[in-house]
N, C-alpha and C positions, 0 to 999 in steps of 0.2 A: 202830417203837419207841414204846411207850406212855408212857414217861417222857422228858421233854425237859429241856434246859437252859433255865431261865427267861429269857424275853426274846429268845431266839435263834430264827432262821429256819432250817429244814432245806432244804438245797439239794443237787443232784446235779451232779457234774462228771466230766470224762473224765480218767483217769489216764494214766500214761506210755505204755501200749500200748492205750489206749482203754477200759480197764475202768472201771466206774462207781465213783466215790468219793462217799460220802454224808457231808455235813458240816453242822455247825451253825455259823451265822455271826451275829454280833451286834456292836453297838457301832460307834463311829466314831473315826478317828484312825490313827496309825501301826499297821501290821499286826503281829499276833502269831499264830503257828500253834502250837497245842497238840496234841501227839500222845499218845495213851493207851498203857497197858501191858497186860499179861496178868495175870489172865484177865478183861479189862475191855473197855469200849467208850469212846467219847467222853464218855459219861455221867460218867466219873470226874472231869471238870472242872466239874461242875455248880455247885460253890461258887466255885471260882477264876475261871472264865470271866466270870461276871457282874460280879465286882469289877474285873477287868481291863478289861472293856468300858466302864467309866465314862470311860476315857481312850483306848481303843484299839479298832481293828477286830480282833475275836478270831475265829479260824477253828479249829474243832475237828472234824477229819475222823475217821471210822472208817478205820483202816489197811486197805489191801487185805488180804482174807482174814479180816476181822473185822467184827462188827456188821452194819450195813446196807450196807456196801460190797461190791463184786464179789469173788468168790472163784474166780479162774481156776485151772484144773488146773495143777499144777506140771509142765509139759511139759519144761522145762529147769531147770537149777539157778539160772538168772537170774530165773525168775518171781517168786521171793520173796527174791531177794538184796536186802540193804539198799540197794544202789546203785539198784535198780529202784524200791524203795519211796521212796527219797529223791527220785527223779525224779518220782514221783507228787506229792510235796509242791510241787515247782517248777511242775508243770503246774497244780496247784490255785491257786497264787499268781498264775500268768499269767492264769488265767481271771478272777481277781478284780482284775486290774490292779495287783498288788503287785510292784513292781520289786525292792524290798528288804523284808525282813521279819525279825522276831525269831522264833526257833524254840525251843520248850521241849518236851522229851519225857520220858516216864516209862517205865522198864522197856523193853519192846520198842520203844516210840516213841522212847526215848532212843537206842537203837542206830540207828534210822533217822535221827534228828536228827544224831547224830555223823557218820554217813556223808554227810548233806547238807552239813554244815559243811566236810568235806574236799573233796567233789566240787563244791560250788557256793559258794565263799567270796565271790563277787561278789553273791550273792543274800541270804545269811544275815548279818544285821547283828549279832546277839547270839545266844548259844547257852546254853540251860539244860538240864542233864542230871540226871535224878532217879533215884538208886539203881541205878547201873550202874558198871562199869568197862568200857573198850573190849572189843570182842569177843575180840580176840587175848589180852588180859590176863585175861579171864574164865576161859578154859581154863587159863591158866598159874597162877592163884592157887588153883584147886581141886585139892586133893590129900588123900590119906588119908581118914579117916572124916569130916573136915569137908566133903568133897565131897557127902556125903549130903544136905545142905541143897538141893543143886541136882540131885537125881536125875532130875528131869524133862528137864534138858538132855541127859543121856545116853540116856534112853529115846527122846526124839524125834529124836536123832541117828542112830538105826538106819535101815537101808534101808526103803523104802516097803513097807507091808503090815502088819507086826506092831504097830508103835506105834499106827497108826490103829485097828486092830481092838481092841486092848486098851483104848484110851481111849474109843472109841465105846461099848464094852460097859458102861462104868461112868462115863459122862461127868460126871454131876452129882457123883458122889463124887470124881472126879479133880479137876475144876476147883474144886469146893467146898472141897477140902482146902487149896488155896492161899489162898482167901479167908479161911479160918479161921486157919491157922497164921502167915500173914504180917501179920496185923493185931494191933495192941496194944489196939485198942478195937473191940469188936463193934458198938457203936452207930454207927461211922463208915460202915458199909455196911448200911443198913436192909433189911428183908425184901424190899421191892418192887424195890430196886436189885439186891440179890443175885439175885433171881429173873430179872431182866433179863440180868444177866451170864451166869448159867447157861444161859438159853435161847439167847443169842447164841453162846456157846462150843459148846453141844451141836450147833448147826447149822453149825459151822465146823471140825469136827475135822480133816479133811484139809488145809485151808489153814493152820490153826494149826501143825500138825505140820510142814508144808512150810516155814513161816517159821522155825521152830526148826532144822530140818534144814539150812537155808542157813547158819545161824550156826555149824554144825560143818563147813562145806565152803567154799563160795564166799566167804562173808564173811571168813573167816580169811585167804584168799588176798588179798583186797582190802586188809585191814588190814596184812598183812605187806609188801605192795608199797609202801604209803604210808610205813610205818616205815622201810623200807630206802632209800626215796627222800628221806627227811627232810621229808616233808610234815607240816604241823602246822595246827592250828586257829588262824587268825589273828585271829578276832574275839574280843571279850570272852566268856569262858566262866565260868559258875557251875555247880559240881557240888554237889548236895545228896544225901546218902545216909546210911543207917544206918551205924553203926560196924562195917562188915564187916571192916575191917582188923584191929581188935582181936579179933574173933571168929575170923577165919581166918588171922591171922598175917601181915599185910602192911601196908605203909604206903600208904594210898590216895592221899594227896596226891602221893607220889613216883611212883606209877603214872601219874597224870594229867599230871605236869609235862612229860614228853617229847612229849606230844601237843599242847601248848598254848603260846601266847605271852603270854596275859593270863588267868590263872586265879585264881578265888576258890573255895575248897573249904569246905563246911560239913557238919557232921554234925547229925542230928536225933534227938530222943528218940521221935519218932513211928515207927510201923511202916512197912512197905513202902508201904502205901497212904497216903502222907503228904499228898497233895492232898485226901484225904477226911478224914483224921484231924486234920490241922493246916492247914486251908486258909488261915487268916489268915497264918500264918508263911510258907507257900509263896508266897502273893500278894505279901507284903512283899519276899521275896528276889527274886522275878521283877522287881518294880518297881525294886529296887536294881540288878539287872543292867542294866536298860534305861537307867539313868542313867550308866553307864560309857562 
């Protein structure tokens, strides 16, 4: 990766099943793990991470299947299950000697963080979730023509073969589409960062599709089991998202409430890439979460 997070060291670690996780690590103090979204890499935290590192040890991995981390073939549905990807985060924390850590995720990383909070409540002290609703609820709130905003979810949910070929044949146009339409400020993702995102995604089409396909299969089963068992996120939770509820016709806070015991919910005027469009706001909200 030619662009780095200022002041951070790049290190490699072993994930849940021995795959390589590539992470940027910086700062000193209580640990925070930051997980990136789609179609991005850990570079999305380039503004927020240095600010947090003034008081914390900050760990920014590329998720399995993305960026410079390993991209194992999806030989089973569990390879890219959020449960497996959450276990990656715990292994990463173990390697750095972090018994307890705060966890903040955006988009795909937020789904991994959500699962980590449910599966590893003894490890995750605080949970920040940027611009998602839980996997199970994601499918439930998409209906009618409004679901067109999430056409990629339906495309990548298809059986192996066709989605990978279609996306690989026009990778830059496909991934670039989301960088364009999900941002409210073109300046938030400059040309060199955009080029890095496109390069990373272009080289990871099968694993990115496998990650999304898991969200239409095994991840739903895991969410449903937790919901039926009454399992909830027991740590302080902050959710920051665009006003999707108004746009798609649902009450976002009401959706989150059954999953949490200590919830603060905020909406932002920034676009989907809020950590790059409004990094000061996101940093402030994360620091506020850590004080609860």
